[in-house]
C-alpha positions as CSV (number, residue, x, y, z in Angstrom):
1,X,12.0,57.6,-58.9
2,X,10.6,60.5,-57.1
3,X,10.4,60.4,-53.3
4,X,6.6,60.6,-53.5
5,X,6.5,57.5,-55.7
6,X,8.7,55.5,-53.3
7,X,6.4,56.4,-50.4
8,X,3.3,55.2,-52.3
9,X,5.1,51.9,-53.3
10,X,6.2,51.3,-49.7
11,X,2.7,52.1,-48.4
12,X,1.1,49.6,-50.8
13,X,3.4,46.9,-49.6
14,X,2.7,47.7,-46.0
15,X,-1.1,47.6,-46.6
16,X,-0.7,44.2,-48.2
17,X,1.0,42.9,-45.1
18,X,-1.8,44.2,-42.9
19,X,-4.4,42.6,-45.1
20,X,-2.6,39.2,-45.0
21,X,-2.2,39.5,-41.3
22,X,-5.8,40.3,-40.7
23,X,-6.9,37.5,-43.0
24,X,-4.7,35.0,-41.2
25,X,-6.0,36.2,-37.8
26,X,-9.6,35.9,-38.9
27,X,-9.0,32.4,-40.2
28,X,-7.4,31.4,-37.0
29,X,-10.3,32.8,-34.9
30,X,-12.8,30.9,-37.1
31,X,-10.9,27.7,-36.7
32,X,-10.8,28.1,-32.9
33,X,-14.5,28.8,-32.9
34,X,-15.2,25.8,-35.1
35,X,-13.3,23.6,-32.6
36,X,-14.7,25.1,-29.4
37,X,-18.4,25.2,-30.3
38,X,-18.8,21.4,-30.5
39,X,-17.0,21.0,-27.2
40,X,-19.3,23.5,-25.6
41,X,-22.4,21.8,-27.0
42,X,-21.1,18.4,-25.8
43,X,-20.5,19.9,-22.3
44,X,-24.0,21.3,-22.3
45,X,-25.5,17.9,-23.2
46,X,-23.4,16.2,-20.5
47,X,-24.6,18.8,-18.0
48,X,-28.2,18.2,-19.0
49,X,-27.7,14.5,-18.4
50,X,-25.9,14.8,-15.1
51,X,-29.0,15.1,-12.8
52,X,-30.4,11.9,-14.4
53,X,-27.1,10.1,-13.8
54,X,-26.9,11.3,-10.2
55,X,-30.5,10.2,-9.5
56,X,-29.8,6.8,-11.0
57,X,-26.6,6.4,-8.9
58,X,-28.5,7.5,-5.7
59,X,-31.2,4.9,-6.5
60,X,-28.4,2.2,-7.0
61,X,-27.0,3.1,-3.6
62,X,-30.4,2.7,-1.9
63,X,-31.1,-0.6,-3.8
64,X,-27.7,-2.1,-2.9
65,X,-27.5,-0.9,0.7
66,X,-28.9,-4.2,2.1
67,X,-25.9,-6.0,0.6
68,X,-23.8,-4.5,3.4
69,X,-25.6,-6.8,5.8
70,X,-25.0,-9.9,3.6
71,X,-21.8,-10.9,5.5
72,X,-23.9,-10.9,8.7
73,X,-26.5,-13.1,7.0
74,X,-23.9,-15.5,5.8
75,X,-22.4,-15.7,9.3
76,X,-25.8,-16.5,10.8
77,X,-26.6,-19.0,8.1
78,X,-23.2,-20.8,8.7
79,X,-24.0,-21.0,12.4
80,X,-27.5,-22.4,11.7
81,X,-26.1,-24.9,9.2
82,X,-23.5,-26.0,11.8
83,X,-26.3,-26.5,14.4
84,X,-28.4,-28.5,11.9
85,X,-25.4,-30.7,11.1
86,X,-24.8,-31.4,14.8
87,X,-28.5,-32.1,15.4
88,X,-28.5,-34.5,12.5
89,X,-25.4,-36.2,13.7
90,X,-26.9,-36.7,17.2
91,X,-30.0,-38.2,15.7
92,X,-27.8,-40.7,13.8
93,X,-28.4,-39.2,10.3
């Protein structure tokens, strides 16, 4: 073979390698995009719901705050019940 023919054959093989490499690279990028886009959409929907969730939690905190005083109420009720039982016992009941 002539040297010119060998160079053309080598160049053809080299070009094929580049085409295969670019094709694989594009496929990988498309797969990554296909995986990342749904994640980003889900993150956006969660971000849109976050203020509603925070408002509901704040309301729950406000609504349950009186439960903190429940122990005090129970202690006072226990004292009152004890007094009523003593009074009943004194009255003979």
